[in-house]
C-alpha positions in Angstrom: -131.0 3.9 -46.5 -129.9 0.2 -46.2 -132.9 -2.2 -46.2 -131.6 -3.8 -43.0 -128.7 -3.5 -40.5 -126.8 -6.0 -38.4 -125.3 -4.4 -35.3 -122.8 -7.0 -34.2 -121.0 -6.9 -30.9 -117.5 -8.5 -31.0 -115.7 -10.1 -28.1 -118.6 -12.0 -26.4 -116.9 -14.3 -23.9 -113.9 -12.1 -23.4 -114.8 -11.3 -19.8 -117.8 -11.3 -17.4 -118.0 -7.6 -17.9 -118.2 -7.9 -21.7 -120.9 -10.6 -21.4 -123.0 -8.4 -19.1 -122.8 -5.4 -21.4 -123.6 -7.5 -24.6 -126.6 -9.2 -22.9 -127.8 -5.7 -21.8 -127.4 -4.3 -25.3 -129.4 -7.2 -26.7 -132.1 -6.6 -24.2 -132.2 -2.9 -25.0 -132.5 -3.6 -28.7 -129.2 -1.8 -29.5 -127.4 -4.8 -31.0 -128.9 -7.6 -33.0 -125.9 -10.0 -33.2 -122.7 -10.9 -31.5 -119.6 -13.1 -32.0 -117.9 -15.1 -29.3 -114.3 -15.8 -28.5 -114.0 -19.5 -27.9 -110.6 -19.5 -26.1 -111.5 -16.8 -23.5 -112.2 -17.2 -19.8 -115.9 -16.1 -19.9 -116.7 -18.1 -23.1 -118.7 -20.9 -21.4 -120.7 -18.3 -19.5 -121.4 -16.6 -22.8 -122.7 -19.9 -24.2 -125.1 -20.1 -21.3 -126.3 -16.6 -22.1 -126.6 -17.5 -25.8 -129.5 -19.8 -24.9 -131.6 -16.7 -24.0 -134.4 -16.2 -26.5 -133.1 -12.8 -27.5 -129.7 -14.3 -28.4 -130.6 -17.7 -29.8 -129.4 -18.1 -33.4 -127.6 -14.7 -33.3 -124.2 -15.7 -32.0 -121.3 -16.3 -34.3 -117.6 -17.2 -33.9 -115.1 -14.5 -33.4 -112.1 -16.4 -34.7 -109.0 -15.5 -32.6 -105.3 -15.8 -33.5 -104.0 -12.9 -31.6 -105.0 -13.1 -27.9 -104.7 -15.8 -25.2 -103.9 -19.4 -25.7 -104.9 -21.6 -28.7 -107.3 -24.6 -28.4 -105.3 -26.8 -30.8 -101.8 -28.3 -30.7 -100.2 -27.8 -34.1 -100.2 -24.0 -33.9 -98.2 -24.0 -30.7 -95.0 -24.9 -32.7 -95.6 -22.2 -35.3 -93.7 -19.1 -34.4 -95.8 -17.2 -37.0 -98.7 -17.4 -34.5 -97.4 -18.4 -31.0 -94.5 -17.5 -28.7 -92.4 -20.0 -26.9 -94.8 -20.0 -23.9 -97.7 -21.1 -26.1 -99.5 -17.8 -26.2 -100.8 -16.2 -29.4 -98.3 -13.6 -30.7 -99.1 -13.1 -34.4 -96.1 -12.3 -36.5 -97.6 -11.9 -39.9 -97.8 -8.8 -42.1 -101.3 -7.5 -43.0 -100.3 -7.6 -46.6 -99.1 -11.2 -46.6 -100.6 -13.1 -49.6 -99.3 -16.6 -48.9 -98.8 -19.0 -46.1 -96.7 -22.2 -46.0 -98.4 -25.5 -45.7 -97.6 -26.1 -42.0 -98.9 -22.6 -41.1 -102.1 -23.2 -43.2 -102.7 -26.5 -41.5 -102.2 -24.9 -38.1 -104.8 -22.2 -38.9 -107.3 -24.7 -40.2 -106.9 -26.9 -37.1 -107.3 -24.0 -34.7 -110.4 -22.7 -36.6 -111.9 -26.2 -36.4 -111.1 -26.4 -32.6 -112.7 -23.0 -31.9 -115.8 -23.9 -33.9 -116.0 -27.3 -32.2 -115.7 -25.7 -28.8 -118.8 -23.6 -29.6 -120.7 -26.8 -30.6 -119.6 -28.6 -27.4 -121.1 -25.7 -25.4 -124.4 -25.8 -27.2 -123.9 -23.0 -29.7 -123.8 -23.5 -33.5 -122.3 -20.2 -34.8 -124.5 -18.2 -37.1 -121.5 -16.6 -38.9 -117.8 -16.0 -38.8 -115.6 -13.0 -38.2 -112.3 -12.5 -36.4 -110.6 -10.8 -33.6 -108.5 -7.8 -34.8 -109.7 -8.6 -38.3 -107.1 -11.3 -38.9 -109.2 -12.8 -41.7 -108.5 -9.6 -43.6 -105.1 -11.1 -44.1 -105.5 -12.7 -47.5 -104.5 -16.4 -46.9 -106.3 -16.5 -43.5 -109.4 -15.0 -45.1 -109.4 -17.7 -47.7 -109.2 -20.4 -45.0 -112.0 -18.8 -43.0 -114.2 -18.3 -46.0 -113.8 -21.9 -47.2 -114.6 -23.1 -43.7 -117.6 -20.9 -43.6 -118.8 -22.3 -46.9 -118.5 -25.8 -45.6 -120.5 -24.9 -42.5 -123.1 -23.0 -44.6 -122.7 -19.7 -42.7 -121.7 -16.2 -43.8 -118.4 -14.5 -43.2 -117.9 -10.9 -42.4 -116.4 -8.8 -45.3 -113.5 -6.4 -44.8 -114.7 -2.9 -43.9 -115.7 -1.2 -47.1 -117.2 2.1 -45.9 -115.5 5.1 -44.2 -113.7 8.2 -45.1 -110.2 7.2 -43.9 -109.7 4.4 -46.5 -106.8 5.3 -48.8 -107.1 4.3 -52.5 -104.6 1.4 -52.2 -106.4 0.1 -49.1 -109.8 0.5 -50.7 -108.6 -1.5 -53.8 -107.1 -4.2 -51.6 -110.4 -4.6 -49.7 -112.4 -4.7 -52.8 -110.3 -7.6 -54.1 -110.3 -9.3 -50.8 -114.1 -9.0 -50.5 -114.6 -10.3 -54.0 -112.5 -13.3 -53.0 -114.4 -13.8 -49.7 -117.7 -13.6 -51.5 -116.7 -16.0 -54.2 -115.6 -18.6 -51.6 -118.3 -18.2 -48.9 -121.3 -16.8 -50.7 -124.0 -14.8 -49.0 -123.0 -12.1 -46.5 -123.7 -8.5 -45.7 -123.1 -5.9 -48.5 -121.4 -3.3 -46.5 -119.3 -3.2 -43.3 -118.4 -0.2 -41.2 -117.7 1.0 -37.6 -119.9 3.3 -35.6 -117.5 6.1 -36.4 -117.9 5.5 -40.1 -121.7 5.6 -39.7 -121.4 8.9 -37.8 -119.1 10.6 -40.2 -120.3 9.5 -43.6 -123.6 8.9 -45.4 -125.0 5.3 -44.9 -125.4 3.1 -48.0 -128.5 3.6 -50.0 -129.5 -0.1 -50.2 -128.6 -3.6 -49.2 -127.6 -5.1 -45.9 -125.2 -3.2 -43.7 -123.1 -4.6 -40.8 -121.9 -2.3 -38.1 -119.0 -3.7 -36.1 -119.6 -2.7 -32.5 -117.7 -3.0 -29.2 -120.4 -1.7 -26.8 -119.7 -0.4 -23.4 -121.9 0.7 -20.5 -122.9 4.4 -20.5 -125.0 4.8 -17.4 -128.4 3.3 -18.4 -127.3 3.7 -22.1 -124.6 2.2 -24.3 -121.5 3.7 -25.9 -118.9 2.0 -28.0 -115.1 1.6 -27.9 -114.9 3.3 -31.4 -116.8 6.4 -30.3 -115.8 9.3 -28.1 -116.2 8.9 -24.4 -119.8 9.6 -23.4 -121.1 9.3 -27.0 -124.2 7.2 -27.3 -124.2 4.3 -29.7 -128.0 3.9 -29.4 -128.6 7.6 -30.2 -126.2 7.4 -33.2 -128.1 4.4 -34.6 -131.5 6.1 -34.2 -130.2 9.3 -35.8 -128.4 7.8 -38.8 -130.6 4.7 -39.5 -134.1 5.7 -38.4 -136.6 2.9 -39.0 -134.1 0.5 -40.4 -134.7 -3.0 -39.0 -131.9 -4.6 -36.9 -131.5 -8.2 -37.9 -129.3 -11.3 -37.4 -126.8 -12.6 -39.8 -129.4 -15.2 -40.9 -130.8 -12.4 -43.1 -127.6 -12.4 -45.3 -129.0 -15.1 -47.5 -132.4 -13.5 -47.6 -130.8 -10.3 -48.7 -129.2 -12.0 -51.7 -132.5 -13.5 -52.6 -134.2 -10.1 -52.5 -131.6 -8.5 -54.8 -131.9 -11.3 -57.3 -135.6 -11.0 -57.3 -135.3 -7.2 -57.8 -133.0 -7.7 -60.8 -135.3 -10.2 -62.4 -138.3 -7.9 -62.0 
């Protein structure tokens, strides 16, 4: 079993409904972390909720380059990222390994703007990940990881557990995760979805992050990745019994514990 698990709910701030579900999942102890979308309509309301003692220090930035309108100006003129109406419309291959200077500057400026919007609303993000995993695109991942290092926060690795990862995809993710780790430092050791957790054995050690998109299931909580009516909370209890659910602040502590174990 992993020593600890981060159950992170993506898409905080997307809508009032998402906010209510995520708050309820925190209150029920199902999730232990969330990431907010700084350019979404319910973001400011999410930042108010983030002051709740259960959420304080547990909210990261869900960097967004694929949905809605950007918060910065330079990226509006980059057809790689936005359409002529100024709406995000990502036109970038997932296997792209390089970005031109103007595109890099545009991504950096937008990341800065989304981070600053969090600060302006009273939330200092605890960590960084991205909507639709855009930081799994190599040059964007490098930008995000370098920014995370400057801010002193962890960045989510690419998903590295699951039965449906082909060999080429697994090798690419290993290389990308090595790069993210080398640039940003401490982070979780493993990343998976609730379906991965359901269908395969959990890791035997370390810090695991589960990427969740919780939804309401009566008085319980399901997840967008799971079958309709399937309980996320029951799955977590069954597959990870007794494993503490923690915030991303534990990522640095996890590294320290591993170093101490090796030294002993």
